[in-house]
Structures are given as structure tokens and as C-alpha cells.
C-alpha positions in Angstrom: 17.9 -26.8 14.7 19.8 -27.8 11.6 21.8 -26.0 8.9 21.1 -26.7 5.2 22.4 -25.4 1.9 19.7 -24.0 -0.3 19.2 -22.3 -3.7 16.9 -19.4 -3.5 14.3 -19.6 -6.2 12.1 -16.6 -5.7 11.4 -13.7 -3.3 7.9 -13.8 -1.8 5.7 -10.9 -1.0 6.9 -9.8 2.4 10.5 -10.0 1.4 11.7 -13.4 2.3 13.5 -15.6 -0.2 11.9 -18.9 -1.1 13.9 -22.2 -1.5 12.9 -25.8 -1.6 14.1 -28.7 0.6 12.6 -32.1 -0.2 9.7 -30.4 -1.9 8.9 -28.2 1.1 9.1 -24.4 0.8 11.7 -22.8 3.1 11.6 -19.0 3.7 14.9 -17.2 4.3 15.0 -13.5 4.9 17.7 -11.2 3.3 18.3 -13.4 0.3 17.8 -12.9 -3.5 16.6 -15.4 -6.1 19.5 -17.2 -7.7 21.7 -17.2 -4.6 23.1 -20.3 -2.9 23.0 -19.9 0.9 23.5 -21.8 4.2 20.5 -21.3 6.5 19.5 -22.6 9.9 16.0 -24.1 10.1 14.3 -22.3 13.0 10.6 -23.4 12.7 9.3 -26.3 10.7 5.7 -26.8 9.8 3.9 -29.4 7.7 3.8 -27.3 4.5 6.8 -25.0 5.0 9.8 -24.1 7.1 11.3 -20.8 8.3 15.0 -20.3 8.4 17.6 -17.7 9.3 20.5 -16.8 6.9 23.9 -18.1 8.0 26.0 -17.5 5.0 25.7 -16.4 1.4 27.8 -18.9 -0.6 27.0 -17.6 -4.1 25.8 -14.0 -4.2 23.4 -12.4 -6.7 24.7 -9.7 -9.0 21.9 -7.6 -7.5 23.2 -7.8 -3.9 24.5 -4.4 -2.5 25.9 -3.2 0.8 23.0 -2.0 3.0 23.0 1.7 3.8 21.2 1.3 7.1 23.2 0.2 10.2 20.0 -1.4 11.7 19.2 -3.5 8.7 18.8 -7.2 9.6 17.6 -6.3 13.1 14.9 -3.6 12.5 11.6 -5.0 11.3 10.8 -2.1 9.1 12.7 -2.8 5.9 13.4 -5.9 3.9 15.3 -4.9 0.8 18.4 -2.8 1.8 20.6 -5.6 0.4 19.1 -5.4 -3.1 19.8 -2.9 -5.8 17.0 -0.5 -6.3 16.4 -1.5 -9.9 16.0 -5.1 -8.8 13.7 -4.2 -6.0 11.4 -2.7 -8.6 11.5 -5.9 -10.7 10.7 -8.0 -7.6 7.7 -5.9 -6.7 6.3 -5.9 -10.2 6.6 -9.6 -10.4 5.0 -10.1 -7.0 2.0 -8.0 -8.0 1.6 -10.0 -11.3 2.0 -13.3 -9.5 -0.6 -12.5 -6.8 -3.1 -11.5 -9.4 -2.5 -14.8 -11.3 -2.3 -17.1 -8.3 -4.9 -15.6 -5.9 -7.1 -13.8 -8.4 -6.9 -16.5 -11.1 -6.5 -13.7 -13.6 -5.0 -14.5 -17.0 -3.2 -12.1 -19.3 -3.1 -9.4 -16.6 -2.7 -6.0 -18.3 0.4 -4.9 -16.3 2.0 -1.6 -16.8 5.6 -0.8 -15.7 6.1 -0.1 -12.1 6.5 3.6 -11.2 9.7 4.1 -9.2 10.3 6.5 -6.3 12.5 9.5 -7.1 14.1 9.0 -3.7 15.2 5.6 -2.5 16.2 7.1 0.9 15.1 10.1 3.0 11.6 9.9 1.5 9.4 9.2 4.5 7.5 12.2 5.9 6.4 10.5 9.1 7.3 7.5 11.3 6.1 6.0 14.6 8.8 5.2 17.1 8.5 3.5 20.4 10.0 4.3 23.8 10.6 1.7 26.5 13.0 1.7 29.4 15.1 4.6 28.1 15.3 3.2 24.5 13.7 5.0 21.6 13.4 3.3 18.2 11.8 0.4 16.3 10.9 -3.1 17.2 13.2 -5.9 16.3 12.1 -8.1 13.4 9.6 -10.7 14.6 9.6 -9.6 18.2 8.7 -6.7 20.6 12.3 -6.1 21.6 13.2 -2.5 21.0 16.2 -1.4 18.9 17.6 2.0 20.0 17.7 4.1 16.7 19.5 7.4 16.4 18.5 8.0 12.7 16.3 6.4 10.2 17.9 6.4 6.7 14.6 6.2 4.8 13.1 9.1 6.7 13.6 12.7 5.6 15.6 15.3 7.5 12.6 16.9 9.2 11.5 13.6 10.6 15.1 12.7 11.8 15.3 16.1 13.4 12.1 15.4 15.3 13.6 12.0 16.3 16.8 13.7 17.6 14.7 16.2 19.6 12.7 13.4 21.2 15.9 11.5 22.1 17.4 14.7 23.6 14.6 15.0 26.2 15.6 14.5 29.8 12.7 12.1 30.2 10.6 10.2 27.6 7.6 8.4 28.9 7.2 4.8 27.6 4.8 4.7 24.6 4.4 5.4 20.9 5.4 8.7 19.2 4.3 9.8 15.8 7.0 12.0 14.2 6.0 14.1 11.2 7.7 16.3 8.7 5.1 19.1 8.8 2.3 20.6 10.9 -0.4 19.6 8.5 -3.7 18.2 9.9 -3.2 14.8 11.5 -5.3 12.8 9.0 -4.2 9.9 6.9 -1.8 10.8 4.1 0.7 8.9 2.0 4.2 8.8 3.5 6.2 9.4 0.3 5.2 12.8 -1.1 6.8 12.4 -4.5 5.1 9.0 -5.2 1.9 10.3 -3.7 1.9 13.0 -6.4 2.6 10.5 -9.1 -0.3 8.3 -7.7 -2.7 11.2 -7.9 -1.5 12.2 -11.4 -1.9 8.6 -12.6 -5.5 8.5 -11.3 -6.3 11.8 -12.9 -4.9 10.6 -16.3 -7.2 7.5 -16.1 -10.3 9.6 -15.8 -11.6 11.7 -18.8 -12.6 15.3 -18.2 -16.0 16.9 -18.2 -17.9 14.1 -16.4 -20.9 13.9 -14.1 -20.2 12.5 -10.7 -17.1 11.3 -8.9 -17.5 9.2 -5.8 -14.2 9.1 -3.7 -14.6 6.3 -1.2 -12.2 6.2 1.7 -11.5 9.8 0.7 -9.7 10.9 3.9 -9.2 14.7 3.6 -10.0 14.6 -0.2 -6.7 13.3 -1.6 -8.1 12.4 -5.0 -11.3 14.5 -4.8 -9.6 17.8 -4.5 -7.4 17.2 -7.5 -10.3 16.0 -9.6 -13.1 18.3 -8.6 -12.7 20.6 -11.7 -13.4 17.6 -14.0 -16.8 16.7 -12.5 -20.2 18.4 -12.0 -20.4 16.8 -8.5 -17.8 15.3 -6.2 -18.9 13.0 -3.3 -16.2 12.1 -0.7 -17.0 9.4 1.9 -15.0 8.4 4.9 -15.7 7.1 8.4 -13.1 9.5 9.9 -15.1 12.6 11.0 -11.9 14.6 11.5 -10.7 13.9 8.0 -14.1 14.9 6.6 -14.1 18.1 8.6 -10.7 18.9 7.0 -12.0 18.1 3.5 -15.0 20.4 4.0 -12.8 23.4 5.1 -11.7 24.3 1.5 -14.5 22.7 -0.5 -16.1 24.2 -3.6 -19.8 24.3 -4.3 -19.7 21.1 -6.3 -18.1 19.1 -3.4 -20.0 17.0 -0.8 -18.2 15.2 2.0 -20.0 12.7 4.1 -18.8 11.1 7.4 -20.2 7.6 7.1 -19.4 3.9 6.6 -18.5 3.4 3.0 -20.3 0.1 2.7 -23.5 1.5 4.2 -23.5 4.7 2.1 -22.8 2.9 -1.2 -25.2 0.1 -0.4 -28.1 2.4 0.4 -30.8 2.7 -2.3 -30.7 6.5 -1.8 -26.9 6.6 -1.7 -24.6 8.1 -4.4 -24.0 4.9 -6.3 -27.6 3.9 -6.8 -29.9 6.9 -6.6 -30.8 9.3 -9.4 -30.7 12.1 -6.8 -28.4 12.4 -3.9 -28.7 15.1 -1.2 -30.5 17.3 -3.7 -28.0 16.8 -6.5 -29.1 14.9 -9.7 -26.6 12.2 -10.5 -25.8 10.8 -13.9 -22.7 8.9 -15.0 -20.8 7.8 -11.9 -17.0 7.3 -11.5 -15.8 5.6 -8.4 -12.4 5.6 -6.7 -11.9 3.1 -3.8 -8.8 3.3 -1.6 -9.5 0.8 1.2 -7.3 -0.3 4.0 -5.0 -3.3 3.6 -7.9 -5.7 4.3 -9.4 -4.7 1.0 -13.1 -4.4 0.2 -15.7 -6.2 2.3 -17.7 -9.0 0.6 -20.8 -6.9 0.9 -19.3 -4.0 -0.8 -17.9 -6.2 -3.6 -21.5 -7.5 -4.2 -22.8 -3.9 -4.3 -20.3 -3.0 -7.0 -21.1 -6.1 -9.0 -24.8 -5.3 -8.8 -24.4 -1.6 -9.4 -21.3 -1.1 -11.4 -20.2 2.6 -11.9 -19.1 4.0 -15.3 -15.5 3.5 -14.2 -13.9 2.0 -11.1 -10.4 2.9 -9.9 -9.2 0.6 -7.1 -6.1 1.8 -5.2 -4.6 -0.9 -3.1 -1.7 -1.3 -0.6 -2.0 -5.1 -0.5 -1.7 -7.1 -3.7 -3.2 -10.2 -2.1 -6.5 -8.6 -1.1 -6.6 -6.7 -4.4 -6.3 -10.0 -6.2 -9.1 -11.5 -4.1 -11.4 -8.6 -4.8 -10.7 -8.5 -8.5 -11.4 -12.2 -8.8 -14.9 -11.5 -7.6 -15.4 -8.2 -9.5 -14.5 -9.7 -12.8 -18.2 -10.9 -12.9 -19.2 -7.4 -13.8 -15.9 -5.7 -14.7 -13.1 -5.8 -17.2 -9.6 -5.0 -15.9 -8.1 -2.4 -18.2 -4.8 -1.8 -16.5 -2.7 -2.6 -13.4 0.0 -0.1 -12.4 2.3 -0.8 -9.4 4.0 2.1 -7.7 6.9 1.9 -5.3 5.7 4.0 -2.4 8.1 2.4 0.0 11.6 1.8 -1.3 13.7 -0.6 0.8 10.6 -2.2 2.2 8.5 -5.1 0.9 5.4 -2.9 0.5 3.9 -1.8 -2.9 1.0 0.3 -4.0 -1.2 -0.8 -6.9 -3.8 1.0 -9.1 -6.3 -1.1 -10.9 -8.4 0.5 -13.6 -11.8 -1.3 -14.3 -14.7 -0.7 -16.6 -18.1 -2.5 -16.5 -18.8 -5.4 -18.9 -22.4 -4.4 -19.2 -23.0 -0.8 -18.1 -26.3 -0.8 -16.1 -25.9 2.4 -14.1 -26.8 5.7 -15.6 
């Protein structure tokens, strides 16, 4: 191991600062671009090295005192040491850079990032782990458990649930999902205020009085329920049968929810993207929302969308890298109209992104 002095040039997606030593990239956590630091090289590869921060010799004006006593040990957050305004600037730049570097997209139509109204106490659920009498989160880059009494980014209800768990006489080793409400246990965004902003943004991107909305990876109908009044027919597709059952509970006559594999359903000739008639409903102009997991869209689904482009495509992503990869392929048939980042997870390195696309040559009805 050796200690070197470095100038941090950038902050990479994931939260680590990036410096250069003899032309090789060195990643240093808990640093900010412009800072001069001492760091200990811990792992050295052919193309890059990983280091641990020893001392900040020249601080950035954006450095602040962390409000979490576990920061630097807990693996959940990366940005407690950075002012919130600069966190937003970093995330906006990371989205743009991913689209340019990975997607090879020029003149990206970036909109300003939408901030979170709350920078702390915003999470409506967490998963904690119990092991050998400890309850908390895993240490960064390891499976060592940190005993956590309170999580500053979680709301009061979640922290009360954590306190109740910790107060038990005996807690079996394992994982515990702590939630702020008793709503159905289906996937939902963890920041209620930004989730509302996300839904409003998607609504604003879609004109009213339209034919068919296809909400792929719909969960319990997060977008579909809000948009159903704007469409003659709404089709929600998700593999999670429990989520689809919840979506069906309060559905209107114009809503159809299907428990199926998204790729298989959209790829079928008699599916909602390609057929003129679907489950007895005539289909005209089709608007598609996709909100896939972090792995993004499969190659097969991308090819389906290229071959059968909808009237409008809204792509909601939690991973700028896979979004950039997919947009690079989709540009064969689509124009990117706007890119809007949203800060769903303040203090962390995560960012949500909404991409609005329209077909270059509309071939679907």
C-alpha cells in the first residue's frame, strides 16, 4: 500500500471521486471535484486503481458536515459530505455524460434536474439486516453489519418501526423490510414527494384525449391509474401477479391489467403494441411507458420497439448507463425529445431519469 497526493477531477456515477496518477484513473470515495487529497492506494488494476481517503488537503467550497453519524461506514449513502445544490449538479452532469459517452448521443436535450423537497427523512421504507444481535446496514464494500439506531434519510414512521424492531427481546437473524404504511406490499417509489413529481411529469408529457396507453412494468398501476382518464383504453403489463391483482381491485371499465412477461406480451403479433384488436378492444394510436428494472430493456424488446414504434415512448430509468445503452439502439427509430433527471434519492449516488421519445417515421396506427 502507498499514499499519494491527488487532485480530484470529477465525481463518477456511484459517488467516487476520480483522479489521475501517471495517466491511470484513481477512484477515491467521499471526495469532490477540485479537491486536493491524500489517499492510500488499496487495489491497483491495469486500467485503474481504488483508494481510500486519508486527508483532504484543499477542500471544495461544496463540502459540508455530514448529518449522519454512520456516513463513511454505511454503504447506503455517498453524498452526505456534499451540499445539496452541488449533489444535484453532479447528478445532472452524470446523466448527460453517460448519454454522451455510452449512448454516443450528441446535443442531448437535457432539462434541469427536479430536486427532492426533502433532503432527509424522505424514505418511506428500508431493509435492515439482523445478525448476532446487531440490527442495521452493511458496511461499505463488505458484509460486516453496522448497528444502526436511526437512519437520517428515513422518515419518522420508518424510524419508529426500526426502534420497535430493536426493542424486541429476540430478533432472528435475517432481513426485515420496514415500511411507513400498511399499503399493499408491491413495488413503489421510496420518496413520496418525488414520486408524485415523476408521475406529474409523465402526465404533462402526454397529450389528453388519446387512444391507448400501454404501461409496461406497471406494478400496481402507478402511471396507469393517473392517466386512465386521458385514454380510451389503458393496458398495464407486469410479471408480478400480486401487483396486477392490486391494480385490478379499483380499475375502471377502460383498464386492462395483464400478468405476463413484458417482452413476450409486447412482442406477440396479437399483443397490445402490434395488433389492431387486443382482448376485444380495438386499438388505434398507442402511447407506451416503460419503467424497467436497473438492467434496462432486453435486446429483444429494444428490437420490438424499433420495428413497431408507438406514437410516443416514455422511458423511466433508475440507471443512466443502461438508459444510455438502450437509447443508442432506439435512435434508429426514435428522436429523443427531452431528458429529465429527478433526485429520488438525496444523499445517495442514485438518480431517476425520464426520457421522452417520438418515432422518426410513424408506422404504427
